[in-house]
PyMOL Python script that loads the backbone (N, CA, C, O; Angstrom):
from pymol import cmd

cmd.read_pdbstr("""\
ATOM      1  N   MET A   1     -64.997 -16.792 -51.313  1.00  0.00           N
ATOM      2  CA  MET A   1     -64.092 -15.837 -50.683  1.00  0.00           C
ATOM      3  C   MET A   1     -62.720 -15.947 -51.349  1.00  0.00           C
ATOM      4  O   MET A   1     -62.280 -17.037 -51.716  1.00  0.00           O
ATOM      5  N   ILE A   2     -62.068 -14.827 -51.497  1.00  0.00           N
ATOM      6  CA  ILE A   2     -60.737 -14.774 -52.091  1.00  0.00           C
ATOM      7  C   ILE A   2     -59.700 -15.147 -51.044  1.00  0.00           C
ATOM      8  O   ILE A   2     -59.736 -14.635 -49.924  1.00  0.00           O
ATOM      9  N   LYS A   3     -58.773 -16.039 -51.399  1.00  0.00           N
ATOM     10  CA  LYS A   3     -57.726 -16.469 -50.479  1.00  0.00           C
ATOM     11  C   LYS A   3     -56.947 -15.262 -49.960  1.00  0.00           C
ATOM     12  O   LYS A   3     -56.534 -14.400 -50.736  1.00  0.00           O
ATOM     13  N   GLY A   4     -56.751 -15.206 -48.644  1.00  0.00           N
ATOM     14  CA  GLY A   4     -56.030 -14.109 -48.009  1.00  0.00           C
ATOM     15  C   GLY A   4     -56.900 -12.924 -47.646  1.00  0.00           C
ATOM     16  O   GLY A   4     -56.417 -11.961 -47.049  1.00  0.00           O
ATOM     17  N   SER A   5     -58.178 -12.979 -47.997  1.00  0.00           N
ATOM     18  CA  SER A   5     -59.078 -11.869 -47.665  1.00  0.00           C
ATOM     19  C   SER A   5     -59.743 -12.122 -46.317  1.00  0.00           C
ATOM     20  O   SER A   5     -59.684 -13.226 -45.776  1.00  0.00           O
ATOM     21  N   VAL A   6     -60.364 -11.100 -45.795  1.00  0.00           N
ATOM     22  CA  VAL A   6     -61.063 -11.181 -44.513  1.00  0.00           C
ATOM     23  C   VAL A   6     -62.548 -10.980 -44.780  1.00  0.00           C
ATOM     24  O   VAL A   6     -62.944 -10.048 -45.479  1.00  0.00           O
ATOM     25  N   TYR A   7     -63.361 -11.860 -44.218  1.00  0.00           N
ATOM     26  CA  TYR A   7     -64.809 -11.793 -44.363  1.00  0.00           C
ATOM     27  C   TYR A   7     -65.403 -11.318 -43.052  1.00  0.00           C
ATOM     28  O   TYR A   7     -65.176 -11.932 -42.010  1.00  0.00           O
ATOM     29  N   MET A   8     -66.156 -10.239 -43.091  1.00  0.00           N
ATOM     30  CA  MET A   8     -66.781  -9.688 -41.899  1.00  0.00           C
ATOM     31  C   MET A   8     -68.221  -9.334 -42.253  1.00  0.00           C
ATOM     32  O   MET A   8     -68.452  -8.299 -42.879  1.00  0.00           O
ATOM     33  N   PRO A   9     -69.202 -10.163 -41.873  1.00  0.00           N
ATOM     34  CA  PRO A   9     -70.585  -9.885 -42.246  1.00  0.00           C
ATOM     35  C   PRO A   9     -71.119  -8.645 -41.534  1.00  0.00           C
ATOM     36  O   PRO A   9     -70.735  -8.340 -40.404  1.00  0.00           O
ATOM     37  N   GLY A  10     -72.004  -7.948 -42.217  1.00  0.00           N
ATOM     38  CA  GLY A  10     -72.629  -6.762 -41.648  1.00  0.00           C
ATOM     39  C   GLY A  10     -74.091  -6.703 -42.025  1.00  0.00           C
ATOM     40  O   GLY A  10     -74.566  -7.482 -42.852  1.00  0.00           O
ATOM     41  N   ARG A  11     -74.800  -5.772 -41.412  1.00  0.00           N
ATOM     42  CA  ARG A  11     -76.214  -5.543 -41.729  1.00  0.00           C
ATOM     43  C   ARG A  11     -76.333  -4.152 -42.324  1.00  0.00           C
ATOM     44  O   ARG A  11     -75.872  -3.167 -41.748  1.00  0.00           O
ATOM     45  N   SER A  12     -76.957  -4.093 -43.481  1.00  0.00           N
ATOM     46  CA  SER A  12     -77.112  -2.810 -44.150  1.00  0.00           C
ATOM     47  C   SER A  12     -78.511  -2.249 -43.922  1.00  0.00           C
ATOM     48  O   SER A  12     -79.466  -2.990 -43.691  1.00  0.00           O
ATOM     49  N   ALA A  13     -78.609  -0.936 -43.993  1.00  0.00           N
ATOM     50  CA  ALA A  13     -79.889  -0.245 -43.860  1.00  0.00           C
ATOM     51  C   ALA A  13     -79.847   0.996 -44.739  1.00  0.00           C
ATOM     52  O   ALA A  13     -78.809   1.645 -44.871  1.00  0.00           O
ATOM     53  N   VAL A  14     -80.986   1.317 -45.334  1.00  0.00           N
ATOM     54  CA  VAL A  14     -81.093   2.516 -46.149  1.00  0.00           C
ATOM     55  C   VAL A  14     -81.868   3.555 -45.355  1.00  0.00           C
ATOM     56  O   VAL A  14     -82.986   3.302 -44.906  1.00  0.00           O
ATOM     57  N   GLY A  15     -81.264   4.725 -45.188  1.00  0.00           N
ATOM     58  CA  GLY A  15     -81.887   5.788 -44.413  1.00  0.00           C
ATOM     59  C   GLY A  15     -82.423   6.881 -45.307  1.00  0.00           C
ATOM     60  O   GLY A  15     -82.710   6.669 -46.485  1.00  0.00           O
ATOM     61  N   ARG A  16     -82.552   8.053 -44.722  1.00  0.00           N
ATOM     62  CA  ARG A  16     -83.046   9.212 -45.463  1.00  0.00           C
ATOM     63  C   ARG A  16     -82.136   9.523 -46.642  1.00  0.00           C
ATOM     64  O   ARG A  16     -80.926   9.308 -46.586  1.00  0.00           O
ATOM     65  N   MET A  17     -82.732  10.027 -47.694  1.00  0.00           N
ATOM     66  CA  MET A  17     -82.004  10.426 -48.901  1.00  0.00           C
ATOM     67  C   MET A  17     -81.169   9.275 -49.467  1.00  0.00           C
ATOM     68  O   MET A  17     -80.107   9.492 -50.051  1.00  0.00           O
ATOM     69  N   SER A  18     -81.667   8.042 -49.284  1.00  0.00           N
ATOM     70  CA  SER A  18     -81.035   6.827 -49.825  1.00  0.00           C
ATOM     71  C   SER A  18     -79.622   6.601 -49.299  1.00  0.00           C
ATOM     72  O   SER A  18     -78.814   5.950 -49.961  1.00  0.00           O
ATOM     73  N   GLN A  19     -79.321   7.125 -48.133  1.00  0.00           N
ATOM     74  CA  GLN A  19     -78.007   6.921 -47.526  1.00  0.00           C
ATOM     75  C   GLN A  19     -77.946   5.502 -46.963  1.00  0.00           C
ATOM     76  O   GLN A  19     -78.835   5.095 -46.215  1.00  0.00           O
ATOM     77  N   VAL A  20     -76.908   4.752 -47.317  1.00  0.00           N
ATOM     78  CA  VAL A  20     -76.749   3.371 -46.877  1.00  0.00           C
ATOM     79  C   VAL A  20     -75.749   3.326 -45.728  1.00  0.00           C
ATOM     80  O   VAL A  20     -74.684   3.939 -45.796  1.00  0.00           O
ATOM     81  N   SER A  21     -76.099   2.596 -44.674  1.00  0.00           N
ATOM     82  CA  SER A  21     -75.160   2.379 -43.564  1.00  0.00           C
ATOM     83  C   SER A  21     -74.995   0.875 -43.369  1.00  0.00           C
ATOM     84  O   SER A  21     -75.911   0.100 -43.642  1.00  0.00           O
ATOM     85  N   ILE A  22     -73.828   0.476 -42.898  1.00  0.00           N
ATOM     86  CA  ILE A  22     -73.550  -0.925 -42.615  1.00  0.00           C
ATOM     87  C   ILE A  22     -73.082  -1.035 -41.179  1.00  0.00           C
ATOM     88  O   ILE A  22     -72.179  -0.313 -40.757  1.00  0.00           O
ATOM     89  N   LYS A  23     -73.689  -1.933 -40.431  1.00  0.00           N
ATOM     90  CA  LYS A  23     -73.322  -2.184 -39.032  1.00  0.00           C
ATOM     91  C   LYS A  23     -72.638  -3.550 -38.950  1.00  0.00           C
ATOM     92  O   LYS A  23     -73.120  -4.532 -39.513  1.00  0.00           O
ATOM     93  N   TYR A  24     -71.521  -3.595 -38.246  1.00  0.00           N
ATOM     94  CA  TYR A  24     -70.749  -4.824 -38.111  1.00  0.00           C
ATOM     95  C   TYR A  24     -70.783  -5.410 -36.694  1.00  0.00           C
ATOM     96  O   TYR A  24     -70.211  -6.471 -36.445  1.00  0.00           O
ATOM     97  N   GLY A  25     -71.450  -4.721 -35.774  1.00  0.00           N
ATOM     98  CA  GLY A  25     -71.491  -5.197 -34.399  1.00  0.00           C
ATOM     99  C   GLY A  25     -70.299  -4.759 -33.568  1.00  0.00           C
ATOM    100  O   GLY A  25     -70.108  -5.243 -32.452  1.00  0.00           O
ATOM    101  N   ILE A  26     -69.498  -3.853 -34.098  1.00  0.00           N
ATOM    102  CA  ILE A  26     -68.322  -3.348 -33.373  1.00  0.00           C
ATOM    103  C   ILE A  26     -68.373  -1.825 -33.266  1.00  0.00           C
ATOM    104  O   ILE A  26     -67.340  -1.172 -33.113  1.00  0.00           O
ATOM    105  N   GLU A  27     -69.569  -1.267 -33.347  1.00  0.00           N
ATOM    106  CA  GLU A  27     -69.711   0.182 -33.356  1.00  0.00           C
ATOM    107  C   GLU A  27     -69.560   0.828 -31.981  1.00  0.00           C
ATOM    108  O   GLU A  27     -69.381   2.043 -31.891  1.00  0.00           O
ATOM    109  N   ASN A  28     -69.628   0.045 -30.922  1.00  0.00           N
ATOM    110  CA  ASN A  28     -69.538   0.604 -29.564  1.00  0.00           C
ATOM    111  C   ASN A  28     -68.327   0.053 -28.832  1.00  0.00           C
ATOM    112  O   ASN A  28     -67.978  -1.120 -28.961  1.00  0.00           O
ATOM    113  N   TYR A  29     -67.698   0.927 -28.064  1.00  0.00           N
ATOM    114  CA  TYR A  29     -66.571   0.524 -27.227  1.00  0.00           C
ATOM    115  C   TYR A  29     -66.683   1.306 -25.926  1.00  0.00           C
ATOM    116  O   TYR A  29     -66.838   2.527 -25.942  1.00  0.00           O
ATOM    117  N   PHE A  30     -66.605   0.611 -24.816  1.00  0.00           N
ATOM    118  CA  PHE A  30     -66.771   1.249 -23.513  1.00  0.00           C
ATOM    119  C   PHE A  30     -65.406   1.546 -22.908  1.00  0.00           C
ATOM    120  O   PHE A  30     -64.527   0.685 -22.872  1.00  0.00           O
ATOM    121  N   VAL A  31     -65.241   2.781 -22.433  1.00  0.00           N
ATOM    122  CA  VAL A  31     -63.988   3.225 -21.830  1.00  0.00           C
ATOM    123  C   VAL A  31     -64.246   3.573 -20.366  1.00  0.00           C
ATOM    124  O   VAL A  31     -65.399   3.722 -19.962  1.00  0.00           O
ATOM    125  N   PRO A  32     -63.186   3.702 -19.570  1.00  0.00           N
ATOM    126  CA  PRO A  32     -63.376   4.062 -18.166  1.00  0.00           C
ATOM    127  C   PRO A  32     -64.166   5.365 -18.015  1.00  0.00           C
ATOM    128  O   PRO A  32     -64.071   6.265 -18.849  1.00  0.00           O
ATOM    129  N   GLU A  33     -64.934   5.445 -16.949  1.00  0.00           N
ATOM    130  CA  GLU A  33     -65.763   6.613 -16.681  1.00  0.00           C
ATOM    131  C   GLU A  33     -64.912   7.879 -16.677  1.00  0.00           C
ATOM    132  O   GLU A  33     -63.831   7.918 -16.091  1.00  0.00           O
ATOM    133  N   GLY A  34     -65.423   8.910 -17.342  1.00  0.00           N
ATOM    134  CA  GLY A  34     -64.738  10.192 -17.385  1.00  0.00           C
ATOM    135  C   GLY A  34     -63.781  10.355 -18.563  1.00  0.00           C
ATOM    136  O   GLY A  34     -63.255  11.448 -18.769  1.00  0.00           O
ATOM    137  N   GLU A  35     -63.541   9.296 -19.343  1.00  0.00           N
ATOM    138  CA  GLU A  35     -62.593   9.373 -20.456  1.00  0.00           C
ATOM    139  C   GLU A  35     -63.271   9.448 -21.821  1.00  0.00           C
ATOM    140  O   GLU A  35     -62.601   9.642 -22.836  1.00  0.00           O
ATOM    141  N   GLY A  36     -64.579   9.296 -21.852  1.00  0.00           N
ATOM    142  CA  GLY A  36     -65.301   9.230 -23.115  1.00  0.00           C
ATOM    143  C   GLY A  36     -65.309  10.515 -23.911  1.00  0.00           C
ATOM    144  O   GLY A  36     -65.130  10.486 -25.129  1.00  0.00           O
ATOM    145  N   ARG A  37     -65.514  11.648 -23.247  1.00  0.00           N
ATOM    146  CA  ARG A  37     -65.595  12.932 -23.968  1.00  0.00           C
ATOM    147  C   ARG A  37     -64.290  13.241 -24.704  1.00  0.00           C
ATOM    148  O   ARG A  37     -64.308  13.636 -25.870  1.00  0.00           O
ATOM    149  N   GLU A  38     -63.165  13.059 -24.023  1.00  0.00           N
ATOM    150  CA  GLU A  38     -61.873  13.331 -24.659  1.00  0.00           C
ATOM    151  C   GLU A  38     -61.671  12.408 -25.863  1.00  0.00           C
ATOM    152  O   GLU A  38     -61.184  12.839 -26.909  1.00  0.00           O
ATOM    153  N   LEU A  39     -62.046  11.150 -25.711  1.00  0.00           N
ATOM    154  CA  LEU A  39     -61.924  10.194 -26.807  1.00  0.00           C
ATOM    155  C   LEU A  39     -62.813  10.596 -27.985  1.00  0.00           C
ATOM    156  O   LEU A  39     -62.406  10.465 -29.140  1.00  0.00           O
ATOM    157  N   GLU A  40     -64.023  11.086 -27.701  1.00  0.00           N
ATOM    158  CA  GLU A  40     -64.918  11.555 -28.770  1.00  0.00           C
ATOM    159  C   GLU A  40     -64.298  12.743 -29.510  1.00  0.00           C
ATOM    160  O   GLU A  40     -64.420  12.844 -30.730  1.00  0.00           O
ATOM    161  N   ASN A  41     -63.644  13.627 -28.786  1.00  0.00           N
ATOM    162  CA  ASN A  41     -62.986  14.768 -29.431  1.00  0.00           C
ATOM    163  C   ASN A  41     -61.893  14.294 -30.384  1.00  0.00           C
ATOM    164  O   ASN A  41     -61.784  14.794 -31.503  1.00  0.00           O
ATOM    165  N   PHE A  42     -61.082  13.329 -29.942  1.00  0.00           N
ATOM    166  CA  PHE A  42     -60.046  12.773 -30.810  1.00  0.00           C
ATOM    167  C   PHE A  42     -60.670  12.101 -32.030  1.00  0.00           C
ATOM    168  O   PHE A  42     -60.162  12.234 -33.144  1.00  0.00           O
ATOM    169  N   ARG A  43     -61.774  11.376 -31.820  1.00  0.00           N
ATOM    170  CA  ARG A  43     -62.480  10.720 -32.925  1.00  0.00           C
ATOM    171  C   ARG A  43     -62.965  11.743 -33.939  1.00  0.00           C
ATOM    172  O   ARG A  43     -62.806  11.549 -35.144  1.00  0.00           O
ATOM    173  N   ASN A  44     -63.555  12.830 -33.457  1.00  0.00           N
ATOM    174  CA  ASN A  44     -64.080  13.865 -34.342  1.00  0.00           C
ATOM    175  C   ASN A  44     -62.977  14.535 -35.163  1.00  0.00           C
ATOM    176  O   ASN A  44     -63.234  15.044 -36.254  1.00  0.00           O
ATOM    177  N   GLN A  45     -61.755  14.535 -34.639  1.00  0.00           N
ATOM    178  CA  GLN A  45     -60.614  15.102 -35.353  1.00  0.00           C
ATOM    179  C   GLN A  45     -59.982  14.091 -36.306  1.00  0.00           C
ATOM    180  O   GLN A  45     -59.084  14.440 -37.073  1.00  0.00           O
ATOM    181  N   GLY A  46     -60.446  12.836 -36.264  1.00  0.00           N
ATOM    182  CA  GLY A  46     -59.909  11.796 -37.137  1.00  0.00           C
ATOM    183  C   GLY A  46     -58.652  11.143 -36.605  1.00  0.00           C
ATOM    184  O   GLY A  46     -57.906  10.524 -37.364  1.00  0.00           O
ATOM    185  N   ASP A  47     -58.403  11.274 -35.295  1.00  0.00           N
ATOM    186  CA  ASP A  47     -57.179  10.740 -34.698  1.00  0.00           C
ATOM    187  C   ASP A  47     -57.334   9.336 -34.122  1.00  0.00           C
ATOM    188  O   ASP A  47     -56.356   8.749 -33.659  1.00  0.00           O
ATOM    189  N   ILE A  48     -58.549   8.788 -34.144  1.00  0.00           N
ATOM    190  CA  ILE A  48     -58.820   7.475 -33.557  1.00  0.00           C
ATOM    191  C   ILE A  48     -58.976   6.439 -34.666  1.00  0.00           C
ATOM    192  O   ILE A  48     -59.636   6.688 -35.674  1.00  0.00           O
ATOM    193  N   SER A  49     -58.366   5.285 -34.468  1.00  0.00           N
ATOM    194  CA  SER A  49     -58.569   4.143 -35.357  1.00  0.00           C
ATOM    195  C   SER A  49     -58.691   2.898 -34.482  1.00  0.00           C
ATOM    196  O   SER A  49     -58.461   2.953 -33.274  1.00  0.00           O
ATOM    197  N   MET A  50     -59.049   1.793 -35.095  1.00  0.00           N
ATOM    198  CA  MET A  50     -59.268   0.550 -34.359  1.00  0.00           C
ATOM    199  C   MET A  50     -58.512  -0.590 -35.012  1.00  0.00           C
ATOM    200  O   MET A  50     -58.345  -0.625 -36.231  1.00  0.00           O
ATOM    201  N   GLN A  51     -58.056  -1.522 -34.190  1.00  0.00           N
ATOM    202  CA  GLN A  51     -57.587  -2.816 -34.686  1.00  0.00           C
ATOM    203  C   GLN A  51     -58.717  -3.785 -34.408  1.00  0.00           C
ATOM    204  O   GLN A  51     -59.205  -3.881 -33.282  1.00  0.00           O
ATOM    205  N   ILE A  52     -59.130  -4.503 -35.439  1.00  0.00           N
ATOM    206  CA  ILE A  52     -60.247  -5.427 -35.323  1.00  0.00           C
ATOM    207  C   ILE A  52     -59.749  -6.848 -35.511  1.00  0.00           C
ATOM    208  O   ILE A  52     -59.013  -7.133 -36.456  1.00  0.00           O
ATOM    209  N   ALA A  53     -60.152  -7.747 -34.604  1.00  0.00           N
ATOM    210  CA  ALA A  53     -59.847  -9.171 -34.742  1.00  0.00           C
ATOM    211  C   ALA A  53     -61.041  -9.832 -35.417  1.00  0.00           C
ATOM    212  O   ALA A  53     -62.186  -9.603 -35.026  1.00  0.00           O
ATOM    213  N   VAL A  54     -60.775 -10.655 -36.435  1.00  0.00           N
ATOM    214  CA  VAL A  54     -61.821 -11.364 -37.161  1.00  0.00           C
ATOM    215  C   VAL A  54     -61.433 -12.829 -37.229  1.00  0.00           C
ATOM    216  O   VAL A  54     -60.342 -13.167 -37.690  1.00  0.00           O
ATOM    217  N   ASP A  55     -62.337 -13.715 -36.764  1.00  0.00           N
ATOM    218  CA  ASP A  55     -62.020 -15.144 -36.828  1.00  0.00           C
ATOM    219  C   ASP A  55     -62.431 -15.730 -38.179  1.00  0.00           C
ATOM    220  O   ASP A  55     -62.962 -15.017 -39.031  1.00  0.00           O
ATOM    221  N   THR A  56     -62.191 -17.009 -38.373  1.00  0.00           N
ATOM    222  CA  THR A  56     -62.435 -17.641 -39.667  1.00  0.00           C
ATOM    223  C   THR A  56     -63.902 -17.675 -40.063  1.00  0.00           C
ATOM    224  O   THR A  56     -64.213 -17.841 -41.242  1.00  0.00           O
ATOM    225  N   SER A  57     -64.816 -17.521 -39.101  1.00  0.00           N
ATOM    226  CA  SER A  57     -66.240 -17.506 -39.430  1.00  0.00           C
ATOM    227  C   SER A  57     -66.766 -16.083 -39.661  1.00  0.00           C
ATOM    228  O   SER A  57     -67.937 -15.908 -39.995  1.00  0.00           O
ATOM    229  N   GLY A  58     -65.918 -15.074 -39.488  1.00  0.00           N
ATOM    230  CA  GLY A  58     -66.323 -13.690 -39.710  1.00  0.00           C
ATOM    231  C   GLY A  58     -66.724 -12.954 -38.445  1.00  0.00           C
ATOM    232  O   GLY A  58     -67.026 -11.762 -38.506  1.00  0.00           O
ATOM    233  N   ALA A  59     -66.738 -13.629 -37.291  1.00  0.00           N
ATOM    234  CA  ALA A  59     -67.038 -12.949 -36.028  1.00  0.00           C
ATOM    235  C   ALA A  59     -65.900 -11.970 -35.721  1.00  0.00           C
ATOM    236  O   ALA A  59     -64.726 -12.292 -35.903  1.00  0.00           O
ATOM    237  N   SER A  60     -66.262 -10.777 -35.254  1.00  0.00           N
ATOM    238  CA  SER A  60     -65.246  -9.754 -35.047  1.00  0.00           C
ATOM    239  C   SER A  60     -65.386  -9.080 -33.691  1.00  0.00           C
ATOM    240  O   SER A  60     -66.433  -9.153 -33.048  1.00  0.00           O
ATOM    241  N   GLY A  61     -64.322  -8.427 -33.273  1.00  0.00           N
ATOM    242  CA  GLY A  61     -64.313  -7.666 -32.036  1.00  0.00           C
ATOM    243  C   GLY A  61     -63.200  -6.644 -32.066  1.00  0.00           C
ATOM    244  O   GLY A  61     -62.221  -6.803 -32.795  1.00  0.00           O
ATOM    245  N   ILE A  62     -63.345  -5.604 -31.285  1.00  0.00           N
ATOM    246  CA  ILE A  62     -62.324  -4.563 -31.214  1.00  0.00           C
ATOM    247  C   ILE A  62     -61.154  -5.090 -30.396  1.00  0.00           C
ATOM    248  O   ILE A  62     -61.309  -5.444 -29.227  1.00  0.00           O
ATOM    249  N   LYS A  63     -59.990  -5.137 -31.017  1.00  0.00           N
ATOM    250  CA  LYS A  63     -58.776  -5.613 -30.359  1.00  0.00           C
ATOM    251  C   LYS A  63     -58.048  -4.469 -29.663  1.00  0.00           C
ATOM    252  O   LYS A  63     -57.503  -4.644 -28.573  1.00  0.00           O
ATOM    253  N   ALA A  64     -58.041  -3.298 -30.297  1.00  0.00           N
ATOM    254  CA  ALA A  64     -57.355  -2.144 -29.699  1.00  0.00           C
ATOM    255  C   ALA A  64     -57.932  -0.855 -30.257  1.00  0.00           C
ATOM    256  O   ALA A  64     -58.367  -0.792 -31.406  1.00  0.00           O
ATOM    257  N   VAL A  65     -57.924   0.169 -29.418  1.00  0.00           N
ATOM    258  CA  VAL A  65     -58.267   1.531 -29.832  1.00  0.00           C
ATOM    259  C   VAL A  65     -56.947   2.274 -29.936  1.00  0.00           C
ATOM    260  O   VAL A  65     -56.151   2.281 -28.996  1.00  0.00           O
ATOM    261  N   LEU A  66     -56.717   2.902 -31.090  1.00  0.00           N
ATOM    262  CA  LEU A  66     -55.448   3.586 -31.336  1.00  0.00           C
ATOM    263  C   LEU A  66     -55.661   5.088 -31.412  1.00  0.00           C
ATOM    264  O   LEU A  66     -56.639   5.558 -31.994  1.00  0.00           O
ATOM    265  N   LEU A  67     -54.751   5.827 -30.829  1.00  0.00           N
ATOM    266  CA  LEU A  67     -54.731   7.288 -30.923  1.00  0.00           C
ATOM    267  C   LEU A  67     -53.499   7.663 -31.722  1.00  0.00           C
ATOM    268  O   LEU A  67     -52.372   7.447 -31.275  1.00  0.00           O
ATOM    269  N   ASN A  68     -53.711   8.227 -32.906  1.00  0.00           N
ATOM    270  CA  ASN A  68     -52.611   8.549 -33.820  1.00  0.00           C
ATOM    271  C   ASN A  68     -51.702   7.345 -34.058  1.00  0.00           C
ATOM    272  O   ASN A  68     -50.480   7.484 -34.121  1.00  0.00           O
ATOM    273  N   GLY A  69     -52.306   6.165 -34.188  1.00  0.00           N
ATOM    274  CA  GLY A  69     -51.575   4.937 -34.491  1.00  0.00           C
ATOM    275  C   GLY A  69     -50.959   4.233 -33.303  1.00  0.00           C
ATOM    276  O   GLY A  69     -50.382   3.156 -33.457  1.00  0.00           O
ATOM    277  N   GLU A  70     -51.068   4.817 -32.114  1.00  0.00           N
ATOM    278  CA  GLU A  70     -50.493   4.215 -30.908  1.00  0.00           C
ATOM    279  C   GLU A  70     -51.605   3.633 -30.039  1.00  0.00           C
ATOM    280  O   GLU A  70     -52.649   4.264 -29.875  1.00  0.00           O
ATOM    281  N   PRO A  71     -51.397   2.431 -29.477  1.00  0.00           N
ATOM    282  CA  PRO A  71     -52.439   1.812 -28.646  1.00  0.00           C
ATOM    283  C   PRO A  71     -52.808   2.671 -27.442  1.00  0.00           C
ATOM    284  O   PRO A  71     -51.946   3.109 -26.680  1.00  0.00           O
ATOM    285  N   LEU A  72     -54.110   2.899 -27.291  1.00  0.00           N
ATOM    286  CA  LEU A  72     -54.632   3.644 -26.152  1.00  0.00           C
ATOM    287  C   LEU A  72     -55.325   2.682 -25.195  1.00  0.00           C
ATOM    288  O   LEU A  72     -55.125   2.743 -23.982  1.00  0.00           O
ATOM    289  N   TYR A  73     -56.139   1.796 -25.753  1.00  0.00           N
ATOM    290  CA  TYR A  73     -56.802   0.730 -25.002  1.00  0.00           C
ATOM    291  C   TYR A  73     -56.556  -0.571 -25.754  1.00  0.00           C
ATOM    292  O   TYR A  73     -56.715  -0.615 -26.974  1.00  0.00           O
ATOM    293  N   VAL A  74     -56.175  -1.624 -25.051  1.00  0.00           N
ATOM    294  CA  VAL A  74     -55.925  -2.920 -25.672  1.00  0.00           C
ATOM    295  C   VAL A  74     -56.725  -3.971 -24.943  1.00  0.00           C
ATOM    296  O   VAL A  74     -56.666  -4.071 -23.718  1.00  0.00           O
ATOM    297  N   GLU A  75     -57.481  -4.764 -25.706  1.00  0.00           N
ATOM    298  CA  GLU A  75     -58.246  -5.866 -25.137  1.00  0.00           C
ATOM    299  C   GLU A  75     -57.326  -7.067 -24.984  1.00  0.00           C
ATOM    300  O   GLU A  75     -56.627  -7.441 -25.926  1.00  0.00           O
ATOM    301  N   THR A  76     -57.323  -7.659 -23.823  1.00  0.00           N
ATOM    302  CA  THR A  76     -56.445  -8.806 -23.560  1.00  0.00           C
ATOM    303  C   THR A  76     -57.102 -10.138 -23.916  1.00  0.00           C
ATOM    304  O   THR A  76     -56.475 -11.189 -23.779  1.00  0.00           O
ATOM    305  N   LEU A  77     -58.355 -10.107 -24.369  1.00  0.00           N
ATOM    306  CA  LEU A  77     -59.057 -11.337 -24.725  1.00  0.00           C
ATOM    307  C   LEU A  77     -58.552 -11.937 -26.036  1.00  0.00           C
ATOM    308  O   LEU A  77     -58.789 -13.115 -26.300  1.00  0.00           O
ATOM    309  N   PHE A  78     -57.862 -11.152 -26.859  1.00  0.00           N
ATOM    310  CA  PHE A  78     -57.424 -11.623 -28.162  1.00  0.00           C
ATOM    311  C   PHE A  78     -55.964 -11.960 -28.164  1.00  0.00           C
ATOM    312  O   PHE A  78     -55.428 -12.376 -29.192  1.00  0.00           O
TER     313      PHE A  78
END
""", "prot")
cmd.dss("prot")
cmd.show_as("cartoon", "prot")
cmd.util.cbc("prot")
cmd.orient("prot")
């Protein structure tokens, strides 16, 4: 590993037409009931991003969901 880099292991899969996908175990995030559809709309517009916490062994978790760069949901576990 390169000093100062972040290591996050994933699982790759090859789908139809040789399309490769990588799963990191952080693909799902649960929001309060009734708020998911609006969040999906923002995601589809490209307005959603995530802050990811990664420990020294490569284990990761969603630290915050951002809407246009501003925290929308913040996990207090990190």
